[in-house]
Gaussian input, Z-matrix of N, CA and C with variables (Angstrom, degrees):
# hf/3-21g

backbone

0 1
 N
 C     1     B1
 C     2     B2     1     A1
 N     3     B3     2     A2     1     D1
 C     4     B4     3     A3     2     D2
 C     5     B5     4     A4     3     D3
 N     6     B6     5     A5     4     D4
 C     7     B7     6     A6     5     D5
 C     8     B8     7     A7     6     D6
 N     9     B9     8     A8     7     D7
 C    10    B10     9     A9     8     D8
 C    11    B11    10    A10     9     D9
 N    12    B12    11    A11    10    D10
 C    13    B13    12    A12    11    D11
 C    14    B14    13    A13    12    D12
 N    15    B15    14    A14    13    D13
 C    16    B16    15    A15    14    D14
 C    17    B17    16    A16    15    D15
 N    18    B18    17    A17    16    D16
 C    19    B19    18    A18    17    D17
 C    20    B20    19    A19    18    D18
 N    21    B21    20    A20    19    D19
 C    22    B22    21    A21    20    D20
 C    23    B23    22    A22    21    D21
 N    24    B24    23    A23    22    D22
 C    25    B25    24    A24    23    D23
 C    26    B26    25    A25    24    D24
 N    27    B27    26    A26    25    D25
 C    28    B28    27    A27    26    D26
 C    29    B29    28    A28    27    D27
 N    30    B30    29    A29    28    D28
 C    31    B31    30    A30    29    D29
 C    32    B32    31    A31    30    D30
 N    33    B33    32    A32    31    D31
 C    34    B34    33    A33    32    D32
 C    35    B35    34    A34    33    D33
 N    36    B36    35    A35    34    D34
 C    37    B37    36    A36    35    D35
 C    38    B38    37    A37    36    D36
 N    39    B39    38    A38    37    D37
 C    40    B40    39    A39    38    D38
 C    41    B41    40    A40    39    D39
 N    42    B42    41    A41    40    D40
 C    43    B43    42    A42    41    D41
 C    44    B44    43    A43    42    D42
 N    45    B45    44    A44    43    D43
 C    46    B46    45    A45    44    D44
 C    47    B47    46    A46    45    D45
 N    48    B48    47    A47    46    D46
 C    49    B49    48    A48    47    D47
 C    50    B50    49    A49    48    D48
 N    51    B51    50    A50    49    D49
 C    52    B52    51    A51    50    D50
 C    53    B53    52    A52    51    D51
 N    54    B54    53    A53    52    D52
 C    55    B55    54    A54    53    D53
 C    56    B56    55    A55    54    D54
 N    57    B57    56    A56    55    D55
 C    58    B58    57    A57    56    D56
 C    59    B59    58    A58    57    D57
 N    60    B60    59    A59    58    D58
 C    61    B61    60    A60    59    D59
 C    62    B62    61    A61    60    D60
 N    63    B63    62    A62    61    D61
 C    64    B64    63    A63    62    D62
 C    65    B65    64    A64    63    D63
 N    66    B66    65    A65    64    D64
 C    67    B67    66    A66    65    D65
 C    68    B68    67    A67    66    D66
 N    69    B69    68    A68    67    D67
 C    70    B70    69    A69    68    D68
 C    71    B71    70    A70    69    D69
 N    72    B72    71    A71    70    D70
 C    73    B73    72    A72    71    D71
 C    74    B74    73    A73    72    D72
 N    75    B75    74    A74    73    D73
 C    76    B76    75    A75    74    D74
 C    77    B77    76    A76    75    D75
 N    78    B78    77    A77    76    D76
 C    79    B79    78    A78    77    D77
 C    80    B80    79    A79    78    D78
 N    81    B81    80    A80    79    D79
 C    82    B82    81    A81    80    D80
 C    83    B83    82    A82    81    D81
 N    84    B84    83    A83    82    D82
 C    85    B85    84    A84    83    D83
 C    86    B86    85    A85    84    D84
 N    87    B87    86    A86    85    D85
 C    88    B88    87    A87    86    D86
 C    89    B89    88    A88    87    D87
 N    90    B90    89    A89    88    D88
 C    91    B91    90    A90    89    D89
 C    92    B92    91    A91    90    D90
 N    93    B93    92    A92    91    D91
 C    94    B94    93    A93    92    D92
 C    95    B95    94    A94    93    D93
 N    96    B96    95    A95    94    D94
 C    97    B97    96    A96    95    D95
 C    98    B98    97    A97    96    D96
 N    99    B99    98    A98    97    D97
 C   100   B100    99    A99    98    D98
 C   101   B101   100   A100    99    D99
 N   102   B102   101   A101   100   D100
 C   103   B103   102   A102   101   D101
 C   104   B104   103   A103   102   D102
 N   105   B105   104   A104   103   D103
 C   106   B106   105   A105   104   D104
 C   107   B107   106   A106   105   D105
 N   108   B108   107   A107   106   D106
 C   109   B109   108   A108   107   D107
 C   110   B110   109   A109   108   D108
 N   111   B111   110   A110   109   D109
 C   112   B112   111   A111   110   D110
 C   113   B113   112   A112   111   D111
 N   114   B114   113   A113   112   D112
 C   115   B115   114   A114   113   D113
 C   116   B116   115   A115   114   D114
 N   117   B117   116   A116   115   D115
 C   118   B118   117   A117   116   D116
 C   119   B119   118   A118   117   D117
 N   120   B120   119   A119   118   D118
 C   121   B121   120   A120   119   D119
 C   122   B122   121   A121   120   D120
 N   123   B123   122   A122   121   D121
 C   124   B124   123   A123   122   D122
 C   125   B125   124   A124   123   D123
 N   126   B126   125   A125   124   D124
 C   127   B127   126   A126   125   D125
 C   128   B128   127   A127   126   D126
 N   129   B129   128   A128   127   D127
 C   130   B130   129   A129   128   D128
 C   131   B131   130   A130   129   D129
 N   132   B132   131   A131   130   D130
 C   133   B133   132   A132   131   D131
 C   134   B134   133   A133   132   D132
 N   135   B135   134   A134   133   D133
 C   136   B136   135   A135   134   D134
 C   137   B137   136   A136   135   D135
 N   138   B138   137   A137   136   D136
 C   139   B139   138   A138   137   D137
 C   140   B140   139   A139   138   D138
 N   141   B141   140   A140   139   D139
 C   142   B142   141   A141   140   D140
 C   143   B143   142   A142   141   D141
 N   144   B144   143   A143   142   D142
 C   145   B145   144   A144   143   D143
 C   146   B146   145   A145   144   D144
 N   147   B147   146   A146   145   D145
 C   148   B148   147   A147   146   D146
 C   149   B149   148   A148   147   D147
 N   150   B150   149   A149   148   D148
 C   151   B151   150   A150   149   D149
 C   152   B152   151   A151   150   D150
 N   153   B153   152   A152   151   D151
 C   154   B154   153   A153   152   D152
 C   155   B155   154   A154   153   D153
 N   156   B156   155   A155   154   D154
 C   157   B157   156   A156   155   D155
 C   158   B158   157   A157   156   D156
 N   159   B159   158   A158   157   D157
 C   160   B160   159   A159   158   D158
 C   161   B161   160   A160   159   D159
 N   162   B162   161   A161   160   D160
 C   163   B163   162   A162   161   D161
 C   164   B164   163   A163   162   D162
 N   165   B165   164   A164   163   D163
 C   166   B166   165   A165   164   D164
 C   167   B167   166   A166   165   D165
 N   168   B168   167   A167   166   D166
 C   169   B169   168   A168   167   D167
 C   170   B170   169   A169   168   D168
 N   171   B171   170   A170   169   D169
 C   172   B172   171   A171   170   D170
 C   173   B173   172   A172   171   D171
 N   174   B174   173   A173   172   D172
 C   175   B175   174   A174   173   D173
 C   176   B176   175   A175   174   D174
 N   177   B177   176   A176   175   D175
 C   178   B178   177   A177   176   D176
 C   179   B179   178   A178   177   D177
 N   180   B180   179   A179   178   D178
 C   181   B181   180   A180   179   D179
 C   182   B182   181   A181   180   D180
 N   183   B183   182   A182   181   D181
 C   184   B184   183   A183   182   D182
 C   185   B185   184   A184   183   D183
 N   186   B186   185   A185   184   D184
 C   187   B187   186   A186   185   D185
 C   188   B188   187   A187   186   D186
 N   189   B189   188   A188   187   D187
 C   190   B190   189   A189   188   D188
 C   191   B191   190   A190   189   D189
 N   192   B192   191   A191   190   D190
 C   193   B193   192   A192   191   D191
 C   194   B194   193   A193   192   D192
 N   195   B195   194   A194   193   D193
 C   196   B196   195   A195   194   D194
 C   197   B197   196   A196   195   D195
 N   198   B198   197   A197   196   D196
 C   199   B199   198   A198   197   D197
 C   200   B200   199   A199   198   D198
 N   201   B201   200   A200   199   D199
 C   202   B202   201   A201   200   D200
 C   203   B203   202   A202   201   D201
 N   204   B204   203   A203   202   D202
 C   205   B205   204   A204   203   D203
 C   206   B206   205   A205   204   D204
 N   207   B207   206   A206   205   D205
 C   208   B208   207   A207   206   D206
 C   209   B209   208   A208   207   D207
 N   210   B210   209   A209   208   D208
 C   211   B211   210   A210   209   D209
 C   212   B212   211   A211   210   D210
 N   213   B213   212   A212   211   D211
 C   214   B214   213   A213   212   D212
 C   215   B215   214   A214   213   D213
 N   216   B216   215   A215   214   D214
 C   217   B217   216   A216   215   D215
 C   218   B218   217   A217   216   D216
 N   219   B219   218   A218   217   D217
 C   220   B220   219   A219   218   D218
 C   221   B221   220   A220   219   D219
 N   222   B222   221   A221   220   D220
 C   223   B223   222   A222   221   D221
 C   224   B224   223   A223   222   D222
 N   225   B225   224   A224   223   D223
 C   226   B226   225   A225   224   D224
 C   227   B227   226   A226   225   D225
 N   228   B228   227   A227   226   D226
 C   229   B229   228   A228   227   D227
 C   230   B230   229   A229   228   D228
 N   231   B231   230   A230   229   D229
 C   232   B232   231   A231   230   D230
 C   233   B233   232   A232   231   D231
 N   234   B234   233   A233   232   D232
 C   235   B235   234   A234   233   D233
 C   236   B236   235   A235   234   D234
 N   237   B237   236   A236   235   D235
 C   238   B238   237   A237   236   D236
 C   239   B239   238   A238   237   D237
 N   240   B240   239   A239   238   D238
 C   241   B241   240   A240   239   D239
 C   242   B242   241   A241   240   D240
 N   243   B243   242   A242   241   D241
 C   244   B244   243   A243   242   D242
 C   245   B245   244   A244   243   D243
 N   246   B246   245   A245   244   D244
 C   247   B247   246   A246   245   D245
 C   248   B248   247   A247   246   D246

   B1=1.4614
   B2=1.5541
   B3=1.3157
   B4=1.5232
   B5=1.4423
   B6=1.3068
   B7=1.4363
   B8=1.5219
   B9=1.1982
   B10=1.4731
   B11=1.4958
   B12=1.3193
   B13=1.5187
   B14=1.4266
   B15=1.3614
   B16=1.4533
   B17=1.4398
   B18=1.3521
   B19=1.4896
   B20=1.4003
   B21=1.4067
   B22=1.5895
   B23=1.5105
   B24=1.3552
   B25=1.5048
   B26=1.5529
   B27=1.3315
   B28=1.3263
   B29=1.4386
   B30=1.2566
   B31=1.5003
   B32=1.5381
   B33=1.3341
   B34=1.4663
   B35=1.4254
   B36=1.3109
   B37=1.4943
   B38=1.5658
   B39=1.3239
   B40=1.4151
   B41=1.5603
   B42=1.3971
   B43=1.3702
   B44=1.6031
   B45=1.2274
   B46=1.5121
   B47=1.5037
   B48=1.4136
   B49=1.4873
   B50=1.4697
   B51=1.3306
   B52=1.4520
   B53=1.5604
   B54=1.1781
   B55=1.4540
   B56=1.5277
   B57=1.3544
   B58=1.4109
   B59=1.4863
   B60=1.3588
   B61=1.5086
   B62=1.4926
   B63=1.2583
   B64=1.5247
   B65=1.5523
   B66=1.2663
   B67=1.4988
   B68=1.5007
   B69=1.3834
   B70=1.4669
   B71=1.4620
   B72=1.3357
   B73=1.4931
   B74=1.5414
   B75=1.3535
   B76=1.4973
   B77=1.4852
   B78=1.3910
   B79=1.3748
   B80=1.5724
   B81=1.3252
   B82=1.4365
   B83=1.5323
   B84=1.3716
   B85=1.6244
   B86=1.4468
   B87=1.3233
   B88=1.4711
   B89=1.4948
   B90=1.4335
   B91=1.4675
   B92=1.5490
   B93=1.4001
   B94=1.4585
   B95=1.5883
   B96=1.3785
   B97=1.4612
   B98=1.5978
   B99=1.3041
   B100=1.4027
   B101=1.4776
   B102=1.2566
   B103=1.4075
   B104=1.5215
   B105=1.3105
   B106=1.4784
   B107=1.5888
   B108=1.4173
   B109=1.3251
   B110=1.4965
   B111=1.2809
   B112=1.4142
   B113=1.5314
   B114=1.2970
   B115=1.6383
   B116=1.5343
   B117=1.3622
   B118=1.5771
   B119=1.4503
   B120=1.3547
   B121=1.4735
   B122=1.6606
   B123=1.3171
   B124=1.4738
   B125=1.6643
   B126=1.3045
   B127=1.5839
   B128=1.4363
   B129=1.3646
   B130=1.3763
   B131=1.4522
   B132=1.3941
   B133=1.4318
   B134=1.5476
   B135=1.2916
   B136=1.4131
   B137=1.4177
   B138=1.4459
   B139=1.5488
   B140=1.5919
   B141=1.3025
   B142=1.4634
   B143=1.5972
   B144=1.3377
   B145=1.4016
   B146=1.5434
   B147=1.4072
   B148=1.3631
   B149=1.5754
   B150=1.2245
   B151=1.4851
   B152=1.6288
   B153=1.2176
   B154=1.4166
   B155=1.5510
   B156=1.3475
   B157=1.4629
   B158=1.3937
   B159=1.4511
   B160=1.4575
   B161=1.5137
   B162=1.3982
   B163=1.4053
   B164=1.4838
   B165=1.2074
   B166=1.5415
   B167=1.5840
   B168=1.2974
   B169=1.5690
   B170=1.5085
   B171=1.3701
   B172=1.4710
   B173=1.4928
   B174=1.3453
   B175=1.5045
   B176=1.4518
   B177=1.3639
   B178=1.5803
   B179=1.4931
   B180=1.3288
   B181=1.4705
   B182=1.4577
   B183=1.3444
   B184=1.3935
   B185=1.4891
   B186=1.2893
   B187=1.4417
   B188=1.5848
   B189=1.3238
   B190=1.3901
   B191=1.5513
   B192=1.3583
   B193=1.4712
   B194=1.4431
   B195=1.3284
   B196=1.4756
   B197=1.5541
   B198=1.3805
   B199=1.3984
   B200=1.5300
   B201=1.3360
   B202=1.5920
   B203=1.4896
   B204=1.3367
   B205=1.4079
   B206=1.4694
   B207=1.2989
   B208=1.5245
   B209=1.4785
   B210=1.2927
   B211=1.4387
   B212=1.4613
   B213=1.3126
   B214=1.3680
   B215=1.5490
   B216=1.3360
   B217=1.3743
   B218=1.4797
   B219=1.2934
   B220=1.4737
   B221=1.4695
   B222=1.2727
   B223=1.4661
   B224=1.5806
   B225=1.4014
   B226=1.4040
   B227=1.4633
   B228=1.3809
   B229=1.5559
   B230=1.4610
   B231=1.3088
   B232=1.4421
   B233=1.5735
   B234=1.4314
   B235=1.4227
   B236=1.4415
   B237=1.3432
   B238=1.4304
   B239=1.5957
   B240=1.4271
   B241=1.4768
   B242=1.4409
   B243=1.3679
   B244=1.5332
   B245=1.5054
   B246=1.3349
   B247=1.5385
   B248=1.4880
   A1=108.36
   A2=116.90
   A3=120.34
   A4=115.59
   A5=115.54
   A6=121.39
   A7=105.82
   A8=125.10
   A9=124.99
   A10=103.59
   A11=125.00
   A12=125.96
   A13=118.25
   A14=115.66
   A15=120.72
   A16=113.53
   A17=116.73
   A18=118.16
   A19=114.78
   A20=117.04
   A21=117.43
   A22=110.13
   A23=114.26
   A24=119.68
   A25=111.16
   A26=119.54
   A27=120.15
   A28=113.29
   A29=120.33
   A30=127.22
   A31=114.27
   A32=115.81
   A33=120.32
   A34=105.00
   A35=124.53
   A36=127.49
   A37=109.07
   A38=113.20
   A39=120.68
   A40=122.61
   A41=112.29
   A42=122.06
   A43=102.64
   A44=117.00
   A45=115.32
   A46=108.36
   A47=110.06
   A48=117.51
   A49=110.12
   A50=121.05
   A51=128.38
   A52=106.74
   A53=117.45
   A54=119.14
   A55=115.09
   A56=116.49
   A57=122.51
   A58=115.79
   A59=114.60
   A60=116.72
   A61=108.16
   A62=119.43
   A63=122.23
   A64=106.24
   A65=120.08
   A66=119.44
   A67=112.78
   A68=112.72
   A69=118.78
   A70=115.14
   A71=115.26
   A72=121.63
   A73=115.64
   A74=112.30
   A75=115.31
   A76=119.55
   A77=123.72
   A78=120.10
   A79=110.97
   A80=120.45
   A81=122.58
   A82=104.88
   A83=116.34
   A84=112.24
   A85=116.90
   A86=117.92
   A87=117.10
   A88=113.66
   A89=111.64
   A90=117.63
   A91=112.97
   A92=115.39
   A93=117.64
   A94=109.97
   A95=117.08
   A96=116.60
   A97=108.81
   A98=117.53
   A99=120.29
   A100=111.14
   A101=116.56
   A102=118.47
   A103=116.68
   A104=113.95
   A105=120.01
   A106=109.39
   A107=114.76
   A108=117.47
   A109=115.61
   A110=119.03
   A111=124.41
   A112=113.18
   A113=113.20
   A114=118.17
   A115=107.03
   A116=118.87
   A117=122.12
   A118=105.86
   A119=123.28
   A120=123.65
   A121=103.41
   A122=116.55
   A123=120.46
   A124=104.43
   A125=111.96
   A126=113.09
   A127=113.35
   A128=120.54
   A129=128.23
   A130=114.55
   A131=111.33
   A132=118.06
   A133=115.70
   A134=116.43
   A135=122.45
   A136=115.96
   A137=110.34
   A138=113.37
   A139=107.25
   A140=117.91
   A141=116.26
   A142=112.47
   A143=114.33
   A144=114.85
   A145=116.13
   A146=117.65
   A147=125.45
   A148=110.95
   A149=111.04
   A150=122.24
   A151=105.88
   A152=116.03
   A153=121.44
   A154=110.30
   A155=116.11
   A156=116.87
   A157=111.76
   A158=118.84
   A159=121.19
   A160=111.12
   A161=119.70
   A162=124.67
   A163=106.75
   A164=125.19
   A165=128.04
   A166=104.83
   A167=119.45
   A168=117.37
   A169=110.12
   A170=114.41
   A171=118.82
   A172=118.17
   A173=113.21
   A174=121.31
   A175=111.21
   A176=117.81
   A177=119.74
   A178=109.36
   A179=117.03
   A180=114.72
   A181=111.18
   A182=120.59
   A183=118.78
   A184=113.84
   A185=120.24
   A186=128.65
   A187=102.58
   A188=116.17
   A189=117.69
   A190=113.37
   A191=117.35
   A192=122.33
   A193=115.28
   A194=117.24
   A195=121.73
   A196=103.61
   A197=119.21
   A198=121.81
   A199=113.87
   A200=111.44
   A201=116.58
   A202=112.28
   A203=119.51
   A204=115.81
   A205=112.58
   A206=111.99
   A207=121.62
   A208=113.21
   A209=122.06
   A210=123.00
   A211=108.05
   A212=123.27
   A213=121.35
   A214=113.93
   A215=116.12
   A216=118.62
   A217=112.87
   A218=119.65
   A219=122.42
   A220=114.49
   A221=115.75
   A222=118.45
   A223=116.72
   A224=112.80
   A225=117.08
   A226=104.56
   A227=127.09
   A228=125.31
   A229=109.64
   A230=123.51
   A231=125.88
   A232=110.16
   A233=117.65
   A234=117.33
   A235=111.76
   A236=118.23
   A237=119.78
   A238=105.58
   A239=109.13
   A240=112.81
   A241=115.50
   A242=118.73
   A243=120.22
   A244=102.08
   A245=123.84
   A246=127.21
   A247=106.76
   D1=-48.45
   D2=178.44
   D3=-55.58
   D4=-36.86
   D5=-175.53
   D6=-78.32
   D7=-35.81
   D8=-176.30
   D9=-73.22
   D10=-46.63
   D11=172.12
   D12=-54.29
   D13=-44.11
   D14=175.59
   D15=-63.33
   D16=-46.32
   D17=175.09
   D18=-61.61
   D19=-39.77
   D20=173.77
   D21=-47.97
   D22=-54.99
   D23=-172.18
   D24=-69.27
   D25=-34.86
   D26=176.98
   D27=-65.63
   D28=-43.90
   D29=172.86
   D30=-54.34
   D31=-30.56
   D32=-176.41
   D33=-98.79
   D34=-6.90
   D35=173.69
   D36=65.88
   D37=30.00
   D38=172.85
   D39=-107.59
   D40=29.49
   D41=-170.95
   D42=-113.83
   D43=84.04
   D44=-177.97
   D45=-78.33
   D46=158.93
   D47=-175.74
   D48=-68.52
   D49=135.73
   D50=174.60
   D51=-144.47
   D52=159.08
   D53=179.67
   D54=-61.25
   D55=-18.66
   D56=174.50
   D57=-68.18
   D58=-0.98
   D59=173.13
   D60=-67.12
   D61=-29.23
   D62=-177.20
   D63=-68.96
   D64=-13.98
   D65=177.34
   D66=-74.74
   D67=-21.10
   D68=173.75
   D69=-69.64
   D70=-34.58
   D71=-176.29
   D72=-73.06
   D73=-36.42
   D74=-175.30
   D75=-63.96
   D76=-37.80
   D77=177.45
   D78=-73.44
   D79=-27.89
   D80=179.47
   D81=-72.07
   D82=-45.89
   D83=174.68
   D84=-60.30
   D85=-36.11
   D86=172.96
   D87=-56.87
   D88=-48.37
   D89=-177.18
   D90=-65.14
   D91=-32.88
   D92=175.16
   D93=-64.51
   D94=-44.19
   D95=-177.69
   D96=-68.14
   D97=-41.32
   D98=-178.48
   D99=-63.91
   D100=-39.47
   D101=176.31
   D102=-58.94
   D103=-44.34
   D104=179.19
   D105=-62.24
   D106=-43.94
   D107=-179.00
   D108=-67.23
   D109=-40.00
   D110=172.71
   D111=-60.27
   D112=-45.17
   D113=-178.10
   D114=-66.42
   D115=-36.71
   D116=179.67
   D117=-71.62
   D118=-43.64
   D119=-163.33
   D120=-73.28
   D121=-39.90
   D122=-166.29
   D123=-104.60
   D124=0.40
   D125=179.34
   D126=58.32
   D127=40.12
   D128=172.09
   D129=-107.63
   D130=99.06
   D131=-173.63
   D132=-62.46
   D133=-30.46
   D134=179.43
   D135=-56.43
   D136=-45.33
   D137=-179.45
   D138=-73.10
   D139=-34.72
   D140=174.33
   D141=-59.25
   D142=-44.26
   D143=177.98
   D144=-63.62
   D145=-33.45
   D146=176.77
   D147=-65.04
   D148=-39.37
   D149=-179.83
   D150=-66.27
   D151=-50.29
   D152=-174.39
   D153=-65.93
   D154=-34.52
   D155=175.68
   D156=-67.76
   D157=-38.22
   D158=178.94
   D159=-70.39
   D160=-21.68
   D161=175.66
   D162=-58.62
   D163=-39.11
   D164=-175.04
   D165=-77.69
   D166=-30.86
   D167=173.33
   D168=-71.48
   D169=-33.15
   D170=173.03
   D171=-67.04
   D172=-38.42
   D173=171.61
   D174=-61.17
   D175=-41.96
   D176=177.69
   D177=-63.77
   D178=-43.02
   D179=-177.20
   D180=-70.35
   D181=-34.79
   D182=176.63
   D183=-66.62
   D184=-31.36
   D185=-175.64
   D186=-70.82
   D187=-48.09
   D188=-172.85
   D189=-69.66
   D190=-38.80
   D191=170.99
   D192=-66.70
   D193=-34.99
   D194=-175.76
   D195=-70.26
   D196=-47.17
   D197=179.42
   D198=-56.37
   D199=-46.76
   D200=175.82
   D201=-65.01
   D202=-27.45
   D203=-179.63
   D204=-75.12
   D205=-46.09
   D206=170.54
   D207=-51.43
   D208=-49.79
   D209=-176.45
   D210=-68.22
   D211=-45.15
   D212=-178.93
   D213=-68.50
   D214=-29.34
   D215=170.35
   D216=-66.59
   D217=-44.38
   D218=176.46
   D219=-59.69
   D220=-36.56
   D221=-178.25
   D222=-87.75
   D223=-7.50
   D224=169.40
   D225=89.12
   D226=14.86
   D227=-174.29
   D228=-111.81
   D229=13.58
   D230=-172.02
   D231=-64.14
   D232=-42.86
   D233=-175.79
   D234=-118.61
   D235=24.17
   D236=-178.87
   D237=-100.88
   D238=135.62
   D239=179.02
   D240=-73.24
   D241=160.94
   D242=-168.82
   D243=-88.16
   D244=-11.53
   D245=-161.05
   D246=-83.66

């Protein structure tokens, strides 16, 4: 449900940057770490490969969110409300 709602707002370009974007990265980070652990424990390489490929998606999300955080910090608009 969260993915559907997020995609809806991204398509309409009405998802302004806020610090809550960091909340999108943490579940994916936990999934990546868990995928590697499960793949290693049960010797299932496919799960490890899926986790590794999701690591690149996580790195992309971290980069985008970090850049936006730095940009909004520089401009002084990180904690200002839009209203």
